N, C-alpha and C positions, 0 to 999 in steps of 0.2 A: 339429546345429546347425537354428537356428528360419530358418522361410522368414518375411523381416519387412521391413515400411515405418515407417522410421523419423521417429517424430513426439513423442519424447520430446527429441531436442537442438534446441534455440529458437533457436542459434547457424542452419543452412541446414538444408533439405531434400537429407538427404544420402545417397548412392547405397551408401556403402558405412558398415558397423559392425563395430568390431574382434569377435571374440568368442571372451572367452578359455576354453580348454576343456582341464582337465586338467594345467594348466601351459602349454600351448601356446596361440597365437593364431592364428585364422582368417579367411576374409575372408569375412563372411556378408551378403555384397550380392547377390550370384550367386540372381536368382531363376527357381525352377522356370515353367516358363508357366501352367504348367496350373494352378500351383500361390496361393492368390488370398494378398496380403501380409495379414501384421496388424500394426497399427500397434501398437505397445511406447509407455510412455506414463509417466512417473515418478510412483507418487503418493506422496503429502505423507503426511511419517510422523508421528506424533501425538511420540512422544515418545521421544529417545535414553538406553538410561543401560549403567553401564559397571561393569566390576568394580572397576576404580580403574584413576590415573591422571595426569598433571599439569597435563595441558587438561582442561578439561569437556567429555563427552558431548556436548553442545547442539554444537559448533564445524565437526562433523560435518555439519551439518545448514544453518551459515549463510550456503553458495556463494564460499567469501572459503578461496582457498590456503596465509592465509598464517594461518590455525587452526588446529590440529588438536588432536585427542586421541592424549595415549601412553598407553603402558606396560609393562613391562621385565616380562620374564617368559614361560615358556611357562605359556599356560591361560587368560594376560588372555583377556575379553571383552569385546566392545559388542554390544548391542542394540536393532534399531530393533521400534517398537511401530506397528504401521500405522495404531492403532483400529477398522479393523474388515479382516474377512478378504476376500481377496484374490488373486485368482490370480497367484503370485511368479511368474517369468518370469527374468527377470535382475536381476542385481546389478551395480553399479557403487560400484567406492572407487577415488578418487587418499590413492597414496601419498607422504608426505614422503618425501626425498630417493626418490623415486620412479623416480628417472632415473638411479640407480647402485647400487638396493641391491634386491632378489629376497627381497620375504619369502610365510616359509609357513603356511598357515592353512584353514582346515575354511569353509566358508558352511553352516549349520545354520536349519531353516525351526522352526516348533511355532503351533499350535492355540492353545493355552492358557501360553504363557509356561516349561511346568516340560516337559511330554517334548519331546523335541528330535530331529530325522530329521536327516542330514546331505546335503547336498545338491548338496555341489561339495568339490573337493580336490585342492591343489596352491598352486602359487608365481605369485604378479603378476611383472609381465615384469621389468622393472629398467633399464625403458625409456624411464617418463616420465612427468613430474610431472604426466599429464594422468590422468581419470578411465579405467582399464582398465574394459573388460566381461567381466566373469564371465555366461554362461548355465547357466543352473543347472537343473534336474530342474523340471517344470512343477508347483506343488504349491497348494494352499489350505493359507492360513498368516494368520493376522494378526501376530507376528512373525520379522523377520528377525534370525541371530547370526553372528557376526564369533570365531571361535573361533582365536589367533594360538598356534602351532607354534613361532615361534623366538622369542628372547631381546628382541627392538626388535618393535613393534607402535606404526605410526604412522597416522596417518590422517587426513588433511586434508578427505575428502566422502563421503561416501556416498550410493550413493540406491538405491533398488530401483521397480520396471520390471514392470508386470500393461499385457495388452491393456488396447486404449481400448475404451470402449466408445462408443458410437452417439449424437449428441445430433441432435437435429431440424431445432433452428434454426441453426447454430453446423456447420461440420467443413471438412475441407481437401480442397481440390478438386482433381485428378490433372496441374492444375501447380500446384502445394504452396502456393496461395493461399487466403486463408479463403473459405469461403462461408457469406454471411450472408441468410439464406430473410427473407423479408418478409412481415407477416402481410398479410390484406388489405384492410385499411386502410393500405398501406408504412410502418405502422408496423414499425422493425427495433434491434435491438443496437445501439447508438450506437458510433460506433468514439471510443475511449478516448487511444488514441495521441500527442495533442500535449500529454497531462501531461508539467508534469519542465520541467528545467531549458532555456530554448534553445526551448521547445516542443516537448522531447521528440524522443528520441536523438538529442542532443550532451553529446560531455562536460566532465567536469567543467575547470579551468582550473586550472592550476597558476602560482600569481601571484607576482612577486619580491615578496621579501624586499623592505624599503624602511625599517621602525623595526625592532628587537629589543630583548626587556625581560625581565629576568630575575629571579629572585626573589627579592625582600629579603631581607634578615639581619633572624633574628628571631622571623621567624613577622610583621614586622609588615603593616598591612593594605596591598596591590596595588593596591587600587581606581583612586587617582590617577594611580598610574606608569602601568596601562594605560589609562585612561579619556587622558591627557595625550598617549601614543602612537598612537593611534588616532585622536584630534583632528590631531593632524601628517600621519600621512598622509592624513586627508580633505580636507586642506587644498594637496597635491598635484594636481598635474597629472594631470589622466585621458590613458591610453596613447589608440593609433586603437581599442580594442577597449572601451573604458570603465573599464580600473582604472589605480588609484591604486597601489593594491601592498598589501601583507600587510605585520599584526603581530604576531610570531614571540613568543610567548611559550615561553622553554624550557624544559626539562624542571626541576621541582620542583612546592613550594604555592605557592600567592599566593592568602591570605587575602582575602575582600572581603567587609567587611560592607554594600556597597550594591549598586547596577548596573551595571552596562556598559553602557555607547550606542553605537549607531551609527547616526550619523542622514545619512548621507553616502551616494553609491551608488560603486562600484569597487573597495571595500575588505573586507580578508579577514582574519577575524580567525582564526589556527592555533596549536596548539600542537604538541608531539613527541609525539605519542603516548596515547588513550586509555585505557592501562594506570594499572594503582596508581605504577608507578614512571615514568609519562608527566608529561603537562601536567593540573595539579589546580588546578580554580578550586575556591575552597569559600567555601561561599556563609555566612558568619557571621551574628551576632545572629539579632533573633524578630520579621524583621518580613516579612510572606510578602508577597514580587513576584518577578516575574523575575531571574535573576541576569545575560541578557543579552541586551539588546531589540532590533530590527533594522528601524527605523523612519521611513520616508518618515511624508512634514506632509503637513494635506488630505484633501481627499476629492474624488474621482469627482467634473466640475461638469457636467451635461448643456450638450448648445451650443444656446445658444438660438436658438426656428424650426426645430428640425431632424427635431424626431421624427413620425414617418410612421407610420398606422395599418398593421396586417398583413391584408393583405387573404387572403380565403378561408375557408368555414369550420371547415378543421380540418385543421393540420402537424404529421405524424406526429412521432415522434419519433427524431429519427434522423436528420432531411432538411439535406442540407449550404450547402440553396436556400431560399428563400421570399418572396413578391410582397408588395409593402406600398401606399400608394395614389400614393405621386411619390417614384421611386427620386431625383429631381435630386435631392436635398441631401447623394447620398453618391459618395463617386468608389473607384474600385482602390484598397485600403490604408488607406482609413481605418478608425480603431477603432470603433467602435460598439457599441453596449448594446441586448441585444436581453428585453425585457420583457413578462415576462407580465403581467398586470392580472385576477388573477378577479372572478368580482361571486359576492355571497351565494349565487346558483341555484348556483356551483358548492360551494362549504363546506356547502350542506347535502345537496348530494349525496355527496356522500362522509362528511356523517354527524359534523361537526368543527362546527354551530352551538351554540344554547346547548337546553338540553329541557325550558328551563321557558320557550321564546318560538315562534309557532309563524309559519312563515319563511313562504321562496317554497312554488313548486307541486313542489319538490326534497325539500319536505320533508316526507316523506310517512308515518315512522314515526319516533318517539321511546323509541328504549330506551337509556338509562343505561348507556356504558359500551362503544356499540357504534353507537348511528347520532345519536349527539348528546354530548354534555360537561356535568358537570354543574358544572364548577372553572370553568374561563374557556377560553370557546368563543373558535373564530376570526374574523377580520374579513378583508373584502378590506385592508386595507392592511395587513396583517400577514404578509399572507400572499403579497406583491407578493415577487416574485425577479428579482432584474435580472445576466443575463447579460454577459462582454465577449467579444467577435468581433471579428474583423478582416474587411473584405468586399474578399476574391478577385474579383472577377469581377462585372459588372453589366450586364443586357440586360435596354434598356425599365424596367419596373420590379419585375423579379426581380434578387433581389443573392443573388451565394453566400460562405457563412461559409469561413474556416478551420474549424474545430471545430465538428460539429451541433450543433441545437439538443436536449436532452438530457430534457426533457419534452415532452407530444402541447399547441400551443395548440388552444383550440373556442371559437369565435366566439361559442357559447351559451354557454358558461361568463364569459366576460368577454375572451375573446383578447387580443392587447397589440401592441405597437410595438414601431419602434428606435429611435435617437436617435443622433447619435454624440454624443460626449463627449471631454473634457480631464482632464489629472489632471494637473496641472505638478510638485507637491511626491512623485509615488510616485518612490522611488528605486529603481537595478537594479543589476544585478552586486556581491550583499555573494555571502560565503562564511563559515561558522564552522564550526572543521573539525582535525581529532585534538585531541582535548580529554575533558578528564573534570572532568563538573564532580561536590561534592558538597556535597549541602546536612549544616550543622550539625541538633540535635534531640537536643530531652527526653525523649524518648522515644516508646516506636512512635508513639502517640497524640496526640504534640503537632503542631496545627497553628499552632506560630504560628515559623515559619522558613519558605524559598526553597519557592515556586511551582513554577516553569516553569525552566526549565535556559537554553530557547531561547526569545522569541518573536519571530515576524517577520509586520511590517504595513505595508501600504501602499511594498511592493517588491515589485519583479518579475527575473524571469532569479536566481536566489538559490539557494543550498543548506546543510545540513548536512548530514557527512560525519565520520566513525571521531569520533560525539560519545558518549561514556559518563554515563550521570548515575545520581547514589543517593540514596536518599535524601529525592527531593524530595517537596512534598504532590501535584502532577498526573505530572512528569514530565519528560521533556525537549524535547519541541520541541509548539511548539503559532502555528498559522497563524488570524492572522486575517485580518479584510473588507482590501481592496488589494492582498494576498498574494497575488502567480500567479505560473504560469510556477517554481515551485520542488521544489526535490528533497535529498528527506530519505535519504540510504540507511547502510547499516552502522552503523548504531546504537545504542543499547542505553537502560532504562531501569529499572529494578533498585529493589529494596527500599525502595520507596516508607514513608513513615512518615506515617501522619494513622490516622485513622477512615474507618472504610470503612463508608463511608456516603456517601449524594447530593452530587454536584457535587465531588468528590473524585477524583485517580488518576485521571488519560486521561491516558495515559503518551504520545499520538501523534494532536493534535487538528487536526482542520481543521476550521474557523467561522466560514463567511460570507468564503474564502479558494477560486479555482478552481486548474481545471492545477496541483495538485499529484501529486506522484508520488512516494508512499512507499513504501522499499523495500529487504527485507533488512534487514530492522531486529527488535531480541528486546524483547521487556516480560515483565518479572512484578515478580509481585502487585499488579498493575492492579487496573484496576476496568473501565471505558469504553477496552479500550486502542487502540484502530484505529477513532476516532470523527470523525463529524460531527457539525454542531448545525443548530440552526434555520436552514430556509430559505434553506443552503450550496448554492450553486451548483456543479454540476458542466461541465465531467468534474473528477475527484479520482479519485485509485486508490492502493490499499496493494496492494503487490505483492512472493511469497515472503516472507512474513514468520509471526515467528510470537508468539504470547503464550499465556503457561504461566503457571501458581498462580491466574491473572485469578477474581476475584470478584464479577462480574457478566456483560454480558450483552456482545458485540461485534457493531459496526453502526450504521448512523444512529441518534444517539439518539431526536429527539425536534422532531416539528415542519416535515418533510414538506421535508426534503434531498433535491438530485434528483442524476440521473448518479454515483451510485457506483459502482465496479467493485472488489472484494475479489477477487483474484485468488492463488488457491494460499497464504491465509492458513489460520494454524495454529489454534486457540484449545483452550486444556486449562484449565477453569475448578475450583476448589477442591473445588466440590461434585460435579464429572463431570455435573451437570443442567442448566448455565447454557446462555441461547441464544444464537446467533451467528444472526444473522439481521436481518428489519425487520418488523413487524409493527402495529397498530393499539394505540397505550399506552393509548389514552382518557383517562381524567383521572389519572394519573401523573402526577408534575411537576407539579400545576397544570395541566394539561392539550397530556398531548405529543401527546396525537393517533397519524396516519401517523405514522409517525417518517421516513417515508422513502419513494420512489413514484422507479421507471425505475433502481433497485438492481439490480446485476447481480452474483451470490457463483460464481464459477468456479473449479471444484476446490478447492476448499473444504472442511475437517475441522473438526467441532466438536463437541458433546459434545448438545449439543439442537437442533438446524436449523431454524429456526420462521421459514417465510415464507409469507407471505400481500397480497397485491394491494388496494391500494383502488378504490372502486369506480371505472370510466371510465381508470385504470389499469396497468402492467403493475409487478409483481416476479419477479425470475430468480434461480434457483437450477440449476448445468448442473455437472454432475458431481460433483457435490460429497458429504460423505458426513458421518451420524453418528450415535449407536447411537439416537438419536430423533426421529421426523420430523415437523412438525407446521405447521399452518398452510393456505389451498390456492392459496398462489402458485402459480406458473408452474414449478415444479416436471418438471426434465430431464436424465435417464441417474442419479436419484440411488443412489448407490450403486457409485459406484470413476468412477475419472478419463475423461479423454475427451479424444479430442486435437483440436489441437493443446495443448501440454503450457498457456501461456500465452496468455489475450486477446490483453494486454495489447501482448507480446514480438512476437506474428501478427502483431499491426495495425500493430505498428511497423514489419515486416520490412517485410510489404506496401508501405506509403509510401515510403519507405525504403533496404530492400534492409539488409545483412547486417551494412552496417559500423554504424552506427544500433546496433544488438545489442549489440554489441564496445564499441562508445564507450560505452555505462551499463554493463560489465561481463560480459555473457551471451556 
């Protein structure tokens, strides 16, 4: 029995873990005083495969006990590929009907997927639907295989746990809270925990149904009927929580030749399942459009006379407070924008100036594609980024903010300012859930059909859950300017139909939005599967998600996205060589340049991990793995996962407690 400190369970700093050994269960919480505990952490799995079965093998990796892999017959197997060799120590399995049925099986490991070694044999407990821990013989391996010894094999979740590596910047303290070590200039990895609906850690609501729509007979277009129901609910008075009601689309197929639009807050569009037999919205016709659009009106407007310059020569990344020249314009509770106002000196210093032009004193060397751009040079106006925050405290001319700044502000490079704003046209509390969206198409490369399933802009405290899309040009979800505090969860983007080239197949895209949490999602056949666009202001989080059969890179795409966290993200590409990371893309795409700054890749797994840091800024890789490592970014504990398992979940727990994790499904 292993002596351990548990870092793999996101919910709590547990004092005991049930370890199953030789068919029995033992308590592994008692630690020998003289033996230092070892932290075990869940290792991200590259791919899952199986001998056969009614459910896809990938379902055992989706953190959803409502899905499963199942196969009947002795000798059926489920194989987990860790992507790289790891010291396998524990395996956790959750069984369908595991509270009433005991399952007999072996656990095997392999270095090459061909020669297998048995490391455990016995039965499950038959007492729980939750994960059961099986203490295996420690062995270095890349593959772990379940081999069934009964007629029924049904697994809802599978995990492999390995000893956690030690990271320099982040660790768990004796009290179970995160230790975040600052740099000498006080830079530190930002807190991302306010991303998501309600500012993080808030359960998505179940809103009462106010209108019901059934599929029209004969396959007639259903767009007008659905829009009429949405408009009717939009006209209802909101309740005390701000919700007007849900439109329920009953099971069946709804042909829609146009677009469904939600323009009023408090409205939810709900189906009866995202499977092929649930609620299916079929985007018919040959127009490239979003099928379901959620959009408020207008744009954010600066309050006249409220702008105040930021004081001080350097505001470190991760800071929660800053000084302004005169804080009398702001009160606690005010919505404000912290705006970074770069100058030409900054652009020259990071090498995003024109190669043909001699710039400021910082323009010391022009090497095309490295220290200057031959295509479209950056300008100060084009890289001005606006961060929405709320004032939480004020003392003299110092204000505190709800979310930290996610990039450093330097006076010599233009500094920044704070201003109050209004956004009367932004709507709130809108949801799209429990449905399947399918686009019609003429061929695998056809581009005269629907682009996105769901597009959200000018909306806050919104969500997309249990939505699967198929055959769209782009994919399932796009968050645009004006969107914030949005959660996308338990959704999928599958089998895209388009040319495989630039500007296509962005399955889950955050472009100009902030405080977006994308978690437990799956993409297949995309290009830039989990992606941010130019000037996208953080914090934004991609958590516990998988991209398979990817045709291109994963990470920020272009032009200085800031403050993104890629947390336990898997990127499996078609060539086995595509990048996960962030770096200087130089003249690609007419001047992409530095794709991102202050990006964090945490316990991620990909083919090629490419990470570089812009001059004067930082990008981090912590606990990540890949077959190839490139770039000069800040790599920490490369080659194996670190504790805690998830940075976002740990930060959320430290701020709000374990109930916040339960609220979002962990």
